[in-house]
C-alpha positions in Angstrom: -27.6 -4.0 -20.9 -24.1 -5.3 -21.1 -21.6 -5.0 -18.9 -17.8 -4.2 -20.0 -14.6 -4.7 -17.7 -11.9 -2.3 -17.8 -8.3 -4.0 -17.5 -5.6 -2.4 -16.1 -2.8 -1.1 -18.0 0.1 -3.7 -18.7 3.2 -2.1 -18.5 6.6 -3.3 -20.4 8.8 -4.6 -18.2 12.7 -3.4 -17.9 14.0 -4.2 -21.4 11.1 -5.2 -22.9 10.7 -4.1 -26.8 8.6 -6.5 -28.2 5.5 -4.1 -28.5 7.3 -2.6 -30.9 6.1 -5.5 -33.1 2.8 -4.1 -33.1 3.2 -0.5 -33.5 1.4 1.0 -36.9 5.0 2.6 -38.0 6.7 -0.6 -38.4 6.9 -1.2 -42.0 5.5 -4.1 -43.3 5.0 -5.3 -47.2 1.6 -4.5 -46.9 1.8 -1.6 -45.0 5.1 0.6 -45.9 5.9 3.3 -43.7 8.9 5.8 -44.1 10.4 6.2 -41.0 11.5 9.5 -41.6 7.9 10.6 -41.5 8.6 10.6 -37.8 11.4 12.7 -37.4 10.2 15.9 -39.6 11.7 19.2 -39.1 9.7 22.0 -36.9 7.9 23.5 -40.0 7.2 20.5 -41.8 3.5 20.2 -40.6 2.6 17.7 -43.1 4.8 15.2 -41.8 3.7 16.3 -38.3 0.3 15.6 -39.1 0.9 12.3 -41.2 2.9 11.0 -38.4 0.1 12.0 -35.4 -2.4 10.4 -38.0 -0.8 6.9 -37.9 0.4 7.2 -34.2 -3.8 8.1 -33.3 -4.5 4.3 -34.6 -1.4 2.8 -32.8 -2.5 0.2 -30.4 0.9 0.4 -28.4 0.7 4.3 -28.4 1.0 4.9 -24.6 3.7 2.1 -23.9 5.7 4.4 -27.1 5.4 7.5 -25.2 6.1 5.7 -21.7 9.4 4.0 -23.6 10.3 7.6 -25.5 9.8 9.2 -21.7 11.9 6.4 -19.5 14.5 6.3 -22.3 15.2 10.1 -22.2 14.3 10.0 -26.3 14.1 13.7 -26.9 13.8 13.0 -31.0 10.9 12.4 -33.5 7.4 11.8 -33.0 6.9 8.9 -30.5 3.3 8.2 -28.6 1.7 10.6 -31.0 3.8 13.7 -29.4 6.6 16.1 -30.9 9.7 16.8 -29.2 8.4 19.8 -27.7 5.1 18.4 -26.4 7.2 15.6 -25.0 9.3 18.0 -23.2 7.1 19.1 -20.5 6.5 15.3 -19.4 9.8 14.5 -19.3 10.2 17.0 -16.7 7.4 15.5 -14.6 8.3 12.0 -15.3 10.6 11.8 -11.7 7.4 12.6 -9.7 5.0 10.8 -12.0 2.9 8.3 -9.5 1.2 5.6 -11.0 -0.4 3.1 -8.8 -0.7 0.8 -11.3 3.0 0.5 -12.0 3.5 0.1 -8.1 0.8 -2.9 -7.9 2.9 -4.6 -11.1 6.0 -4.3 -9.4 4.1 -5.7 -5.8 2.8 -8.5 -8.1 6.4 -9.0 -9.3 6.8 -7.8 -12.7 9.9 -5.9 -13.9 8.2 -2.2 -14.1 10.4 0.9 -14.9 9.7 3.1 -11.8 10.0 6.6 -10.9 11.4 7.2 -7.4 8.1 8.5 -6.3 6.6 4.9 -7.5 9.7 3.1 -5.8 8.8 4.7 -2.6 5.0 3.8 -2.8 6.3 0.2 -3.5 8.4 0.3 0.2 5.1 1.7 1.6 2.8 -1.3 -0.2 5.5 -3.7 0.4 5.7 -2.6 4.2 1.8 -2.5 4.7 1.6 -6.2 3.2 4.4 -7.5 5.1 6.6 -8.4 2.4 9.6 -9.5 3.6 13.2 -7.4 3.4 14.3 -10.3 1.1 11.1 -10.1 -1.1 11.5 -6.2 -1.8 15.3 -6.5 -2.7 14.5 -8.9 -5.4 11.4 -6.7 -6.5 13.6 -3.1 -6.7 16.7 -4.9 -7.6 18.6 -3.7 -4.6 20.9 -5.4 -1.9 19.0 -6.9 1.1 21.2 -4.1 3.4 19.3 -1.6 1.5 15.9 -2.8 1.5 16.4 -3.5 5.4 17.3 0.2 5.9 14.2 1.3 3.7 12.0 -0.4 5.6 13.9 1.2 9.0 13.6 4.5 7.5 9.9 3.8 6.6 9.2 3.0 10.4 10.7 5.9 11.7 9.0 7.8 9.7 5.8 6.6 10.4 6.7 6.5 14.4 7.3 10.2 14.0 4.2 11.2 12.0 1.9 9.1 15.0 4.1 11.3 17.4 3.8 14.6 15.4 0.1 14.2 16.0 -1.5 16.6 18.4 -3.2 14.3 21.0 -6.7 15.2 21.6 -7.3 16.3 25.3 -10.6 17.2 26.5 -10.6 20.8 27.4 -12.5 21.7 30.7 -15.8 23.6 29.8 -15.6 27.1 29.9 -17.1 28.8 32.8 -16.5 32.2 34.9 -14.7 31.8 38.4 -17.9 32.9 40.2 -19.9 29.6 39.5 -17.6 26.9 40.4 -19.0 23.8 42.0 -17.0 20.7 43.1 -17.1 18.6 40.1 -15.0 21.9 38.2 -12.4 20.4 40.2 -9.9 17.4 39.3 -9.0 15.0 42.1 -5.6 14.8 43.3 -4.2 11.5 43.8 
């Protein structure tokens, strides 16, 4: 039996465009690709099919899609999706919470994060005892802002604990006629 290790996604760093060299859409001497193929009109179904076919073979398709979403790119076919197909993803991007991105950031990589992922980084950093200075460096913020984020998180955790109903034991159901000595508490 062969075991196969699945490695986690490697997310591109902020400003990293080196992935484009591995893209199938890059025209080379041996693989001439017309860039206009990726910018078809809505009624040019042959161009759309050709572009999607190329994207289907691309090793950096996911990275291309992420770059288009993170950069707000709404033109052309990117990551195997048309402008219309990416539309709903653009709307959902702010709520994306990909823990592999959070873990990469905690590990020191410079990854583009959504608001939800930034909150998750703060929470994970706090749980793992990451200093405020390190959090500031990870999120590219000031130390004062990192202190504020930790202070808000501590307050939220404390309030969450206070809002939990306390588990108090209720007295057993009894009818008044059969009360015994053990049914009453002792006064101190």
